[in-house]
N, C-alpha and C positions, 0 to 999 in steps of 0.2 A: 274543579269544574272544567269541562272542555272549553278551550279558547279558540276564537275564530277572528280572522282579520276581514273586515268589510270596508272597502274603499268608498264610503259614502258618509254623508252627514248624519249624525245620530243625536237624538234628543230624548231625554227621559219622557216616558209616556207614549212614545211613538210605537206603532205596530209596523215592523220592518219586514219586507219581503227579502229573505236572504238571497244573495247572489247564487247562481246555479252551482258553482263549484263548492260553496259552503253548504248548500242544501244536500249535495251528493255526499259530502263528508259527514253531515248529520245522519244520513241514512246508513252510511258505512258503519258508523259507531252505534247504530241501532238505538238512537235517542228517540224519545217519545214526547208527545205533547205534555207539557207540565214540567219537563226536565229543565233545570237551571243551566245556563251557559254564560260565558263571558265574551263580550264583543269589544273590539278596539279598531279604530280607523287610522292609526298611525300618527295622530295629531296630539298625542299625549293623553294619559289616563285610560280608563276602561269603564265599561258599562256592564252591570249585572243585568241579565235578561232571562226571560223564560220562554221556552218554545210554546207558542200558542197553537200551532198546527204543523203537522209533519205529513206531507202527502208523498205520492210516489215520485213526483218530480219537483216539488217545491216545499218550502218551509217558511213559516212566519214566526217572528219573535217579538214579544212585548218587552220594550226597553224599560228597565228599572233605573235604579240610582247610578249616578256617576261616581267613580272612585279615582281620585287624582294620583294613582300609583305611578311612580317613575323609577325605573330600575336602570337608568342610563349611568355610565361611569362619569366621573367628574372631569372628563377631558374628551377631546374629539380626535379620532384617528381615521385617516383615509388610507385604505390599503390599495396601492397601485400594484397590481399583480400581473406579471407575464403569464399569459394564458397557458395553463397546463393541459396536457392531453388526458384522454380517458375520463375516468370519474374523479380525477384529482381535483379539478376546479370546483366541482359540486361539493365535494367533501370539505375543501378549504373554506369556501364561502359559508357553508352551514356552520362550521366551527368558529369562524371569525365573527359571525353574528352573535353566537353565544358568548364570545369573549369581549363584545362591546364595540367592534368596529362600526363606524358611522357611515362610511361611504366606500364603494368599491369601484375601481377603475381597471377594467380588463385591458391589457396591452399586448400588442403583437410586436415582437422584437426580432432581431437578426437571427437568433437561435431558436425561435419558436417552432415547435413541431406542428402546432395547430395554427392555421391561417383562417381568419374570419373576416369576411367582407359581405357587403350587400345584404341579401335576404337571410343568409345563414347567420350573419352577425346579429341581425334583428331578432331572429328566433332564439339565439342563445341569450341575448339580453333579457327577453321576456321570460325565458326559462329560469335564469338566475334570479330575477326579481321575484318570481313566484316562490323560489326556494328560500329567499330571504324572508318573505312573509311567513312561510311555514315554520322557519326556524324561530321567528319571533313568537308565533303561537306556542311553540314548545317551551321556550326558555323564559317566557314571561315579559319580554320587552313590549312596550306599548308604542314605541316610535320605530318606524320601519326604515332601515338604511336604504340609501339609493344606490342602484347599480347603473353606472354610466354605459353608454354604447361602447363596444370594443373599438379600439383605435390603435394607430401606430404610435410607438413610443416617441419617435422624433417629433411628430406633430403635436402630441400631448405636451411634451416639454416646451416646445416653442409657444404653445398657447398659455403657459403658466405666467401669471404676473410675478413681478419680483417678490421675493419672500418678505412677508410683513414682519414688523417688530413682534417678537414673542412667538414667531412661528418656527417649528422645527421640521426639517426635511432630512430624511435618512434614506440611504441606499445601502442595502446589504451587499457586502463584498468579502470574499475570503482573502483578498489582497489588502484590505483596510488595516490601518494602524490603530484607529480609535476603537476601544473596547466598550462593551455595554456599561461597565462600571463608571465610565466617565460621563454618562448622560445625566441631565438634571435630576435631582431627587424629587422635584415636584413637577407636575405637568405644565408645559408651556401654555400661556394664555391664548396664543394665536393658533393652536391646533398643531397636529403632527401628521405628516404624510410619510408613509413607509413604502418604499419602492423595492420590489423583489423581482428578480428575473425568472424566466421559465426553466424547464429542464436545460441544463448546460449553463445557466446563469446569463448575466449580461455580458456583452463583449467589453473589452477595455475601452473601446471608443464610446460605447453607450454609457459606461460609468463616468467617463470624462465629461460627456455631454450633460449628464445629470448633475455632476459637481458644478459645471458651469451655470446651472440654473438654481444654485443655492442648496443642493443636497450635500450632506456630509456622509462619507463612506464609513460604514460601521461593520465591525467583525463581531461574530457571536462566540468565537472560541476556536480551538484547534481543529475541530471536526467540521466537515462540510455537510450541511444539512440539505435534504431534498427540498425542492421548491414548495411542496405542500406541507412541509414541516416547519420551514423557516418562519413564515408569517405567524403561524400559531404559537411558536415558541416566543417570538417577540411580543405578541399581544398578551400572552400570559405573564411574561416577565414584567412588562410595563404595568399591567394591572396590579401586580404585587408592589412595584416600585411607586406607583402614583395613586394608590388607593382605590383601584377599580374593583376590588373584591368586597 
């Protein structure tokens, strides 16, 4: 059944006016009154519903039973990503949602090709948040990861509290000595933050600053991966290592 994210309170038995963007999607899919759909609001679980009315510009859904389906991995990963240019960032965020990332922190670094400030940064955050919701619709997740406002790496690091017990902070670096095989075999209780640079990577000074804030430098192997590949590779490898599949 088609799945739709609706950022509103849902209760069984309600007749819900679907948000405009969802109504447009219903029309694009050529769904009709009486067709079953699935709705979720990001707060866990999903609702089986039925389209009660499909108009030219609106759609109504009758809410049926609640299903407490939860497809989240048994760990929490924050992906702090140097903003990549072109379509790379969109692709990376979409795939990272499918692989279970729980939060995204877009960062501007010394070597960033893309600079985001002010209104442009706000537009990109809104765009990426919508992309996350669409990826959840596709992959079956019922909890929607959060996308932070883009910010400067140095300011973000300075705003981090000291690493909590059981928390793991990793910064990818081709200069690192620690290999992936040395990571814990089970997920840390305090969550994991993965920091990845943009095209060109982080500068040595930025890596040192991250290490000063509790990050450990991690190497993935002899080959240097592109920024849009590195995060996906680590998320997939951690899913295999920590039971995310």
